[in-house]
C-alpha positions as a Markdown table, in Angstrom:
| # | Residue | x | y | z |
|---|---|---|---|---|
| 1 | Met | 0.0 | 0.0 | 0.0 |
| 2 | Pro | 1.3 | 3.3 | -0.8 |
| 3 | Asn | 1.5 | 5.7 | 1.7 |
| 4 | Ile | 1.5 | 8.8 | -0.3 |
| 5 | Lys | -1.1 | 10.5 | -1.8 |
| 6 | Ser | 0.3 | 10.9 | -4.9 |
| 7 | Ala | 1.9 | 7.4 | -5.1 |
| 8 | Glu | -1.7 | 6.4 | -3.8 |
| 9 | Lys | -3.5 | 8.5 | -7.3 |
| 10 | Arg | -0.7 | 6.7 | -9.9 |
| 11 | Ala | -1.4 | 3.5 | -8.6 |
| 12 | Ala | -4.7 | 3.6 | -9.4 |
| 13 | Leu | -4.1 | 5.8 | -12.5 |
| 14 | Ala | -1.5 | 2.4 | -14.1 |
| 15 | Gln | -4.4 | 0.0 | -12.6 |
| 16 | Gln | -7.0 | 1.9 | -15.2 |
| 17 | Arg | -4.4 | 2.2 | -17.7 |
| 18 | Arg | -3.4 | -1.2 | -17.3 |
| 19 | Leu | -7.0 | -2.6 | -17.5 |
| 20 | Lys | -7.9 | -0.5 | -20.3 |
| 21 | Asn | -4.8 | -1.9 | -22.7 |
| 22 | Arg | -5.7 | -5.3 | -21.8 |
| 23 | Ser | -9.0 | -4.7 | -23.4 |
| 24 | Gln | -7.7 | -2.8 | -26.4 |
| 25 | Arg | -5.6 | -5.8 | -26.8 |
| 26 | Ser | -7.8 | -8.3 | -26.3 |
| 27 | Glu | -10.3 | -6.3 | -28.9 |
| 28 | Leu | -7.0 | -6.4 | -31.3 |
| 29 | Lys | -6.8 | -10.5 | -31.0 |
| 30 | Thr | -10.4 | -11.0 | -31.8 |
| 31 | Leu | -10.2 | -9.0 | -34.7 |
| 32 | Val | -6.9 | -10.9 | -36.3 |
| 33 | Lys | -8.5 | -14.4 | -35.1 |
| 34 | Lys | -11.7 | -13.2 | -37.4 |
| 35 | Thr | -9.9 | -12.0 | -40.4 |
| 36 | Gln | -8.3 | -15.5 | -39.9 |
| 37 | Val | -11.0 | -17.4 | -40.2 |
| 38 | Ala | -12.7 | -15.3 | -42.9 |
| 39 | Met | -9.7 | -16.3 | -44.9 |
| 40 | Glu | -11.1 | -19.8 | -44.6 |
| 41 | Asn | -14.9 | -19.1 | -45.4 |
| 42 | Asp | -14.8 | -16.2 | -47.7 |
| 43 | Val | -11.9 | -14.4 | -49.4 |
| 44 | Glu | -14.0 | -11.0 | -50.2 |
| 45 | Gln | -15.1 | -10.5 | -46.7 |
| 46 | Ala | -11.8 | -11.5 | -45.8 |
| 47 | Lys | -9.9 | -9.1 | -47.8 |
| 48 | Ser | -12.2 | -6.2 | -46.3 |
| 49 | Leu | -11.6 | -7.2 | -42.6 |
| 50 | Leu | -7.9 | -7.7 | -43.8 |
| 51 | Thr | -8.1 | -3.6 | -44.4 |
| 52 | Leu | -9.9 | -3.1 | -41.0 |
| 53 | Thr | -7.0 | -5.3 | -39.3 |
| 54 | Ile | -4.1 | -3.5 | -40.4 |
| 55 | Lys | -5.8 | -0.1 | -39.7 |
| 56 | Glu | -6.7 | -0.8 | -36.1 |
| 57 | Leu | -3.1 | -2.7 | -36.0 |
| 58 | Asp | -1.3 | 0.3 | -37.3 |
| 59 | Glu | -2.8 | 2.4 | -34.8 |
| 60 | Ala | -2.0 | 0.3 | -32.0 |
| 61 | Ala | 1.4 | -0.1 | -33.2 |
| 62 | Ser | 1.4 | 4.4 | -32.8 |
| 63 | Lys | -0.1 | 4.1 | -29.3 |
| 64 | Gly | 2.4 | 2.3 | -27.9 |
| 65 | Leu | -0.6 | -0.7 | -27.4 |
| 66 | Ile | 2.0 | -3.5 | -29.4 |
| 67 | His | 5.4 | -2.7 | -30.7 |
| 68 | Lys | 5.7 | -1.6 | -34.3 |
| 69 | Asn | 7.5 | -5.0 | -35.3 |
| 70 | Ala | 5.0 | -7.0 | -33.7 |
| 71 | Ala | 2.6 | -5.0 | -35.6 |
| 72 | Ala | 4.2 | -5.7 | -39.1 |
| 73 | Arg | 5.0 | -9.2 | -38.3 |
| 74 | Lys | 1.0 | -9.7 | -38.1 |
| 75 | Lys | -0.1 | -7.7 | -40.7 |
| 76 | Ser | 2.6 | -9.2 | -42.9 |
| 77 | Arg | 1.8 | -12.9 | -42.0 |
| 78 | Leu | -2.5 | -12.0 | -42.8 |
| 79 | Met | -1.3 | -10.3 | -46.0 |
| 80 | Arg | 1.4 | -13.2 | -47.0 |
| 81 | Arg | -2.1 | -15.8 | -46.0 |
| 82 | Leu | -4.3 | -13.9 | -48.1 |
| 83 | Asn | -2.1 | -13.8 | -51.2 |
| 84 | Arg | -1.5 | -17.6 | -51.2 |
| 85 | Leu | -5.4 | -18.1 | -51.1 |
| 86 | Thr | -5.9 | -15.5 | -53.9 |
| 87 | Ala | -3.2 | -16.7 | -55.7 |
| 88 | Val | -4.6 | -20.7 | -55.6 |
| 89 | Asn | -8.3 | -19.4 | -56.3 |
| 90 | Ala | -7.4 | -17.5 | -59.0 |
């Protein structure tokens, strides 16, 4: 337990930020999973979901929610997977 009032405030803020960040990371993971499932079922829907996913990954990286290299890696893997699917279907 913090003894100083400012330390109590900082601890409370840290807790709020931790919960918010965890929630946002969870939403991001869910969006990536939805995109992957869409790739298996409907390629056209996957394309539209992928643009949204890429936008959200870029935003998360710019805000520091995830590392920029992690965002780049996820985007690259999703794009590669979609390109392979469209090449096979073409």
